[in-house]
C-alpha positions in Angstrom: 46.3 -108.6 -103.7 48.4 -105.8 -105.5 49.7 -108.4 -108.0 46.3 -109.3 -109.0 45.0 -105.7 -109.1 47.9 -105.1 -111.6 47.4 -108.3 -113.5 43.4 -106.9 -113.8 44.6 -103.8 -115.4 47.0 -105.4 -117.8 44.3 -107.2 -119.2 42.2 -103.9 -119.3 45.0 -102.1 -121.1 45.6 -105.0 -123.6 42.0 -105.1 -124.4 41.4 -108.7 -123.5 38.0 -109.9 -122.9 37.4 -112.9 -120.4 39.5 -115.5 -122.7 37.9 -114.5 -125.9 39.0 -111.8 -128.3 40.6 -108.6 -127.9 38.2 -105.9 -126.9 38.3 -102.7 -128.9 35.8 -99.8 -129.2 33.5 -100.0 -132.2 35.2 -96.5 -133.9 38.3 -98.4 -133.6 37.1 -100.8 -136.5 35.0 -98.9 -138.2 31.7 -99.2 -136.5 29.2 -97.0 -134.7 28.4 -97.7 -131.5 25.0 -95.7 -131.4 24.1 -98.1 -134.6 25.2 -101.1 -132.4 23.1 -100.1 -129.3 20.2 -101.4 -131.5 21.1 -104.7 -130.5 20.6 -104.0 -126.7 17.1 -103.0 -127.3 16.2 -105.8 -129.7 17.5 -108.3 -127.6 15.6 -106.6 -124.4 12.4 -106.8 -126.3 13.0 -110.5 -127.2 13.2 -111.0 -123.3 10.3 -108.8 -122.2 8.2 -110.6 -124.8 8.8 -113.8 -123.0 10.7 -115.2 -126.3 13.7 -116.3 -124.1 14.8 -115.5 -120.3 18.3 -114.6 -121.4 21.2 -114.0 -124.2 25.1 -113.7 -125.1 25.7 -111.6 -127.6 29.3 -110.9 -129.4 30.0 -108.9 -132.6 33.4 -109.2 -133.9 35.0 -106.9 -136.6 38.7 -107.0 -137.9 40.1 -109.1 -135.1 38.4 -107.9 -132.0 35.3 -107.8 -130.2 33.4 -104.8 -130.2 30.0 -105.6 -128.6 30.0 -108.1 -126.2 27.1 -108.3 -123.9 25.0 -110.8 -121.6 21.4 -109.9 -121.0 18.7 -111.3 -118.6 19.3 -114.6 -116.9 20.0 -118.4 -117.7 16.5 -118.8 -116.6 13.0 -117.0 -115.7 13.6 -117.0 -112.2 15.2 -113.6 -110.6 17.6 -115.8 -108.3 19.2 -117.3 -111.4 22.7 -116.2 -112.3 22.5 -113.9 -115.0 23.8 -114.4 -118.7 27.9 -114.3 -118.9 29.0 -114.2 -122.8 32.1 -115.4 -121.1 30.7 -118.0 -118.6 27.5 -119.0 -119.4 27.2 -122.2 -121.2 24.4 -122.5 -124.1 23.3 -126.0 -125.6 24.2 -125.0 -129.4 22.1 -127.8 -131.3 23.2 -127.5 -134.5 25.9 -125.2 -134.5 27.4 -128.5 -134.0 26.8 -129.3 -137.6 29.7 -126.3 -138.3 31.5 -126.0 -135.3 32.5 -129.1 -134.7 31.6 -131.8 -137.7 32.3 -129.5 -140.6 35.6 -128.2 -139.1 36.8 -132.0 -138.4 35.9 -132.4 -142.1 37.6 -129.3 -143.1 41.0 -130.8 -141.3 40.3 -134.5 -142.7 40.0 -133.1 -146.3 42.9 -130.7 -146.0 44.9 -134.1 -144.7 44.1 -135.5 -147.8 42.0 -138.3 -145.8 38.9 -138.1 -148.6 37.8 -136.3 -151.7 34.8 -134.7 -151.6 33.3 -136.8 -154.5 34.3 -139.9 -152.9 31.1 -142.1 -152.3 30.2 -142.6 -148.5 30.2 -146.3 -148.3 33.5 -146.0 -149.5 34.4 -145.5 -145.6 31.2 -146.8 -144.1 30.3 -149.7 -145.6 26.9 -149.9 -143.9 25.7 -147.0 -145.6 25.6 -148.4 -148.8 23.4 -150.9 -150.7 21.1 -149.8 -154.1 21.3 -145.7 -154.6 23.0 -145.3 -151.4 26.0 -146.4 -153.0 26.3 -143.3 -155.2 25.9 -141.1 -152.1 29.3 -138.7 -152.2 30.8 -136.6 -149.2 30.2 -133.8 -151.1 26.2 -134.4 -150.9 26.0 -134.9 -147.2 27.5 -131.7 -146.9 24.9 -130.2 -149.1 22.1 -131.8 -147.7 21.4 -133.3 -151.1 21.9 -136.9 -150.5 18.8 -138.2 -150.7 18.3 -138.9 -146.8 15.2 -138.0 -145.1 15.4 -135.3 -142.5 15.4 -137.3 -139.7 13.9 -140.6 -137.5 13.1 -140.7 -134.2 16.1 -142.8 -132.8 15.3 -142.0 -129.0 12.1 -144.2 -129.8 13.5 -146.5 -132.1 17.2 -147.6 -130.1 17.6 -148.9 -126.9 21.4 -148.2 -127.1 23.9 -145.6 -129.1 24.7 -148.3 -131.3 21.6 -149.4 -132.3 20.9 -145.6 -133.1 23.9 -145.1 -135.1 22.7 -148.6 -136.8 19.5 -147.5 -137.7 20.9 -143.9 -139.0 23.4 -146.3 -141.6 20.8 -148.2 -142.5 18.0 -145.9 -143.3 17.2 -145.7 -146.8 17.2 -143.1 -149.2 14.0 -140.4 -149.9 14.9 -139.5 -153.2 17.8 -139.9 -155.8 20.8 -138.2 -154.5 22.1 -134.7 -156.2 18.2 -134.1 -157.5 16.7 -132.2 -154.1 17.6 -129.9 -150.8 16.2 -131.9 -147.7 18.3 -130.4 -144.6 19.1 -133.6 -143.0 20.2 -134.6 -139.5 21.0 -138.1 -140.6 23.2 -136.6 -142.9 25.0 -134.7 -140.2 24.9 -137.4 -138.1 26.8 -139.9 -140.6 29.6 -137.4 -141.3 30.2 -137.4 -137.3 30.4 -141.2 -138.0 32.9 -140.4 -140.9 35.4 -138.3 -138.9 35.2 -141.1 -136.3 36.2 -143.5 -139.4 38.8 -141.4 -140.9 40.6 -140.4 -137.9 40.5 -143.2 -135.7 38.9 -141.2 -132.9 35.6 -140.2 -131.3 34.4 -137.0 -132.5 34.3 -135.2 -129.2 38.2 -136.3 -128.8 39.0 -135.1 -132.1 37.7 -131.7 -131.7 39.2 -131.4 -128.5 43.0 -132.3 -129.8 42.7 -130.8 -133.0 40.3 -127.5 -132.7 39.3 -126.8 -129.2 42.4 -127.1 -127.1 44.7 -125.4 -129.8 42.3 -122.2 -130.0 41.8 -122.1 -126.5 38.2 -122.9 -126.7 38.1 -124.2 -122.7 34.6 -124.1 -122.6 33.6 -125.8 -125.8 32.4 -129.5 -125.2 30.3 -132.4 -125.6 28.7 -133.5 -122.6 29.4 -130.8 -120.1 30.7 -132.3 -116.5 28.6 -131.8 -113.3 31.0 -129.0 -112.2 29.8 -126.8 -114.8 26.1 -127.4 -114.9 25.2 -124.7 -112.8 26.2 -121.7 -115.3 24.5 -124.0 -118.3 21.6 -122.0 -119.8 18.6 -125.0 -118.7 16.6 -125.6 -121.9 13.3 -127.9 -121.8 11.6 -128.6 -118.3 9.5 -131.3 -119.6 10.9 -133.6 -122.5 10.8 -137.2 -123.1 13.2 -138.2 -120.6 11.3 -136.8 -117.9 12.8 -134.5 -116.0 14.2 -131.0 -116.6 17.4 -130.4 -118.8 20.6 -128.6 -117.5 23.9 -129.0 -119.0 22.5 -131.8 -121.0 22.0 -132.2 -124.7 18.4 -131.2 -125.7 18.1 -133.2 -129.0 16.6 -136.7 -128.1 18.2 -137.9 -131.0 21.6 -137.0 -130.0 21.1 -138.1 -126.3 20.0 -141.5 -127.8 23.6 -141.4 -129.8 25.1 -141.0 -126.2 25.4 -137.5 -126.2 28.2 -136.9 -129.1 27.0 -137.2 -132.4 27.3 -135.3 -135.7 24.1 -133.0 -135.8 24.2 -131.8 -131.8 25.5 -131.9 -128.8 27.9 -129.3 -128.1 27.8 -126.6 -125.4 29.7 -123.8 -125.5 30.1 -119.7 -124.3 29.4 -116.6 -127.0 33.3 -115.9 -126.2 34.5 -118.9 -127.0 32.7 -118.9 -130.3 34.1 -115.5 -130.8 37.6 -117.1 -131.5 36.3 -119.8 -133.4 34.7 -117.1 -135.9 37.6 -114.9 -135.9 39.6 -118.3 -137.1 37.7 -118.8 -139.9 37.8 -115.3 -140.8 41.3 -115.5 -140.9 41.4 -118.5 -143.3 42.1 -121.0 -140.6 44.4 -119.5 -138.1 44.2 -117.5 -135.0 46.5 -116.6 -132.6 49.5 -118.3 -134.5 47.8 -121.4 -134.7 46.6 -123.0 -137.8 43.6 -125.3 -137.9 42.9 -125.1 -140.8 44.5 -124.1 -144.7 43.2 -120.8 -145.9 42.3 -122.7 -149.4 39.8 -125.1 -147.4 37.8 -122.4 -145.5 37.4 -120.9 -148.8 36.3 -124.1 -150.8 34.2 -125.2 -147.6 32.4 -121.7 -147.3 31.5 -120.6 -150.6 28.4 -121.2 -152.4 28.2 -124.8 -153.8 24.5 -125.6 -154.2 21.5 -123.2 -153.8 21.9 -121.9 -150.5 24.4 -123.9 -149.1 27.8 -123.9 -148.6 29.6 -127.5 -147.7 28.4 -128.1 -144.2 27.2 -124.0 -143.9 24.3 -121.9 -145.0 24.4 -119.1 -147.4 23.2 -115.6 -146.0 20.2 -115.6 -148.5 18.2 -113.4 -146.4 17.0 -116.4 -144.3 17.3 -118.2 -141.1 18.5 -114.9 -139.1 20.8 -113.7 -141.5 18.5 -110.5 -142.4 18.9 -108.1 -145.2 22.3 -106.9 -145.5 25.1 -109.2 -144.5 26.9 -109.7 -147.9 26.6 -112.3 -150.8 29.6 -114.0 -149.1 27.8 -114.3 -145.9 27.6 -117.4 -144.3 26.5 -119.2 -140.9 24.0 -121.5 -139.4 21.3 -121.3 -136.5 20.7 -123.9 -133.9 17.0 -125.2 -132.7 17.7 -123.8 -129.3 18.1 -120.2 -130.2 21.3 -120.0 -131.6 23.2 -118.2 -134.4 26.5 -117.7 -135.8 26.7 -115.5 -139.0 30.0 -114.9 -140.8 30.5 -111.5 -143.2 34.4 -112.0 -144.9 33.7 -108.9 -146.7 33.3 -107.0 -143.5 35.6 -109.0 -141.9 33.0 -109.5 -139.2 31.1 -112.1 -137.2 27.8 -112.1 -135.3 27.0 -114.0 -132.4 23.8 -115.0 -130.6 23.2 -117.6 -127.8 19.8 -118.0 -126.0 17.8 -121.0 -124.7 14.5 -119.8 -126.3 13.1 -123.6 -125.7 13.5 -123.1 -121.8 9.6 -122.5 -120.9 8.7 -119.3 -123.4 6.3 -117.2 -122.0 5.4 -115.4 -125.7 3.0 -117.4 -127.9 5.0 -117.7 -130.6 8.7 -117.9 -129.2 9.9 -118.9 -133.0 8.9 -116.1 -134.2 10.3 -113.9 -131.9 14.1 -115.8 -131.8 13.8 -115.4 -135.4 13.1 -111.7 -135.8 15.7 -111.1 -132.9 18.6 -113.1 -134.9 17.4 -110.8 -138.1 17.8 -108.1 -136.2 20.9 -108.5 -135.0 22.4 -109.3 -138.3 21.0 -106.2 -139.7 22.4 -104.1 -136.6 25.8 -105.3 -137.1 25.9 -104.6 -141.1 24.4 -101.4 -140.5 26.7 -100.2 -137.7 29.8 -100.8 -140.4 30.7 -97.2 -141.5 33.9 -97.1 -142.9 33.5 -98.2 -146.1 31.1 -95.8 -148.5 30.3 -98.8 -150.7 28.7 -100.4 -147.8 26.8 -97.8 -146.0 23.2 -98.7 -145.0 20.8 -95.8 -143.7 19.2 -96.4 -140.3 16.3 -98.1 -140.7 13.2 -96.1 -139.0 12.1 -99.3 -137.1 13.5 -103.0 -136.7 11.4 -106.6 -136.6 11.6 -106.2 -132.5 9.7 -102.8 -132.5 7.0 -104.1 -134.6 7.0 -107.8 -133.1 4.7 -109.1 -135.5 3.1 -112.2 -134.5 5.0 -112.6 -131.0 1.9 -112.4 -128.6 -1.1 -111.9 -130.8 -2.7 -113.7 -133.3 -3.0 -111.7 -136.8 -6.2 -111.6 -138.4 -6.2 -112.2 -142.0 -8.8 -109.9 -144.1 -7.9 -111.5 -147.6 -8.5 -114.6 -149.1 -7.2 -117.3 -147.0 -3.8 -118.8 -148.2 -2.7 -122.2 -147.5 0.7 -122.3 -146.2 2.5 -125.7 -146.3 4.4 -127.0 -143.2 8.1 -125.5 -142.4 9.2 -129.3 -141.4 12.4 -129.7 -143.0 11.2 -133.0 -144.8 9.2 -130.6 -147.4 11.2 -131.8 -150.3 12.5 -128.7 -152.8 13.9 -128.7 -155.9 17.8 -127.4 -156.1 17.0 -124.9 -158.6 13.9 -123.2 -156.5 14.1 -119.6 -155.8 11.3 -117.6 -153.8 11.4 -114.2 -152.9 12.5 -113.6 -148.9 9.7 -112.5 -147.0 10.6 -109.6 -143.9 8.3 -108.4 -141.5 10.6 -105.0 -141.3 10.1 -101.8 -143.2 12.6 -101.3 -145.3 15.2 -98.1 -144.8 13.8 -94.6 -146.3 17.4 -94.4 -148.0 19.5 -97.2 -148.6 22.8 -96.7 -150.2 23.7 -100.5 -151.0 21.0 -103.0 -150.5 21.4 -106.6 -151.7 18.3 -108.3 -152.6 18.4 -111.4 -151.0 16.6 -114.7 -152.1 15.7 -118.4 -150.7 15.6 -121.5 -151.7 14.0 -123.4 -148.8 12.7 -123.3 -145.4 15.1 -124.2 -142.5 13.9 -126.3 -139.8 15.7 -124.2 -137.3 
């Protein structure tokens, strides 16, 4: 008993937080605790509005976790476990693309297994034929390959092998390199490429070369039955016909056997904080190097439009808010997850929710979009040690206004017809439109960078 108590006290003194990053006070890393409290208000309002039953949040800066919180419960029942950033497992959805597939590609690139401008068909001959012979690995990573957004593999395939064949033989929708179309099929193909180049299944490769070396013990595909009790449930009435908890939400990932390049990973917020810090450190964490700093830089800098290689740039869209720096990058997931990394501020913001689990809000997609953006903004505004980046506190944030969350907004002016927001909408690579915001601008802002966007992200 005494030994256990001493061990606990030592952990607190050392600032260790549940297997994640060391914990520091906001002031110790140049952040304002008062400003970070906006995060608590925003997430609580998202829960009260019925957007999601609970959430895990980690904000990290300069190598430490400074705001690590669990909110609400894993589902809507008051008897359910409370969310813990260290314990609660969330279906990451499309965060799999960057935490898993892109990271694996970075390692293989480091090892010289491929060149970015190599044709995909050089390694996956089934992918070739016609214009597909010219599709490069770089174009897959940029979502400019010509592939359509998606296909209903779960309707078309009767086995993972058949689903794989359908992906690889899908014809292009447009000439490679001419348009940006966010494509799950492209990410699936990258997953197959990892397996071809490494000789290992994607989940085993990532476990051996990324998750195990980093100590990310709560990050994996296909969770074991023994941990499903702490997994946040997703859909209650999916096409599979039974409620989903600890089983991948994405039907196409399920059709591929639960291990896929576009979706399927589960993790905790604390585990993801280790991953984010590794990226901020240029590919190294706690003495373990995963990938070279030069490769991290190549993959996380702007490559085409609003995309890096695998990653999205924080151009004021997809929940990145208005105030992250021009070099910030990240990704979001359909289930209600997001990860944004700001290298200029040495900072990251993680939000994990299960907003697809029986939401009570009329427009849960609007709730999660606003909450994501508010968290990114709150983290940036909380940085107070750099006069050049100091931002005045806004009088209100998106969650305060809750526009469109639960009430239909009437238009009193001319009717405007909006195009659908599905990822299959083609957007020219050079198109850039002003980013919309639902938040009042702060009265006084020392440094505000104007954000732009190129295309709407499906998540």
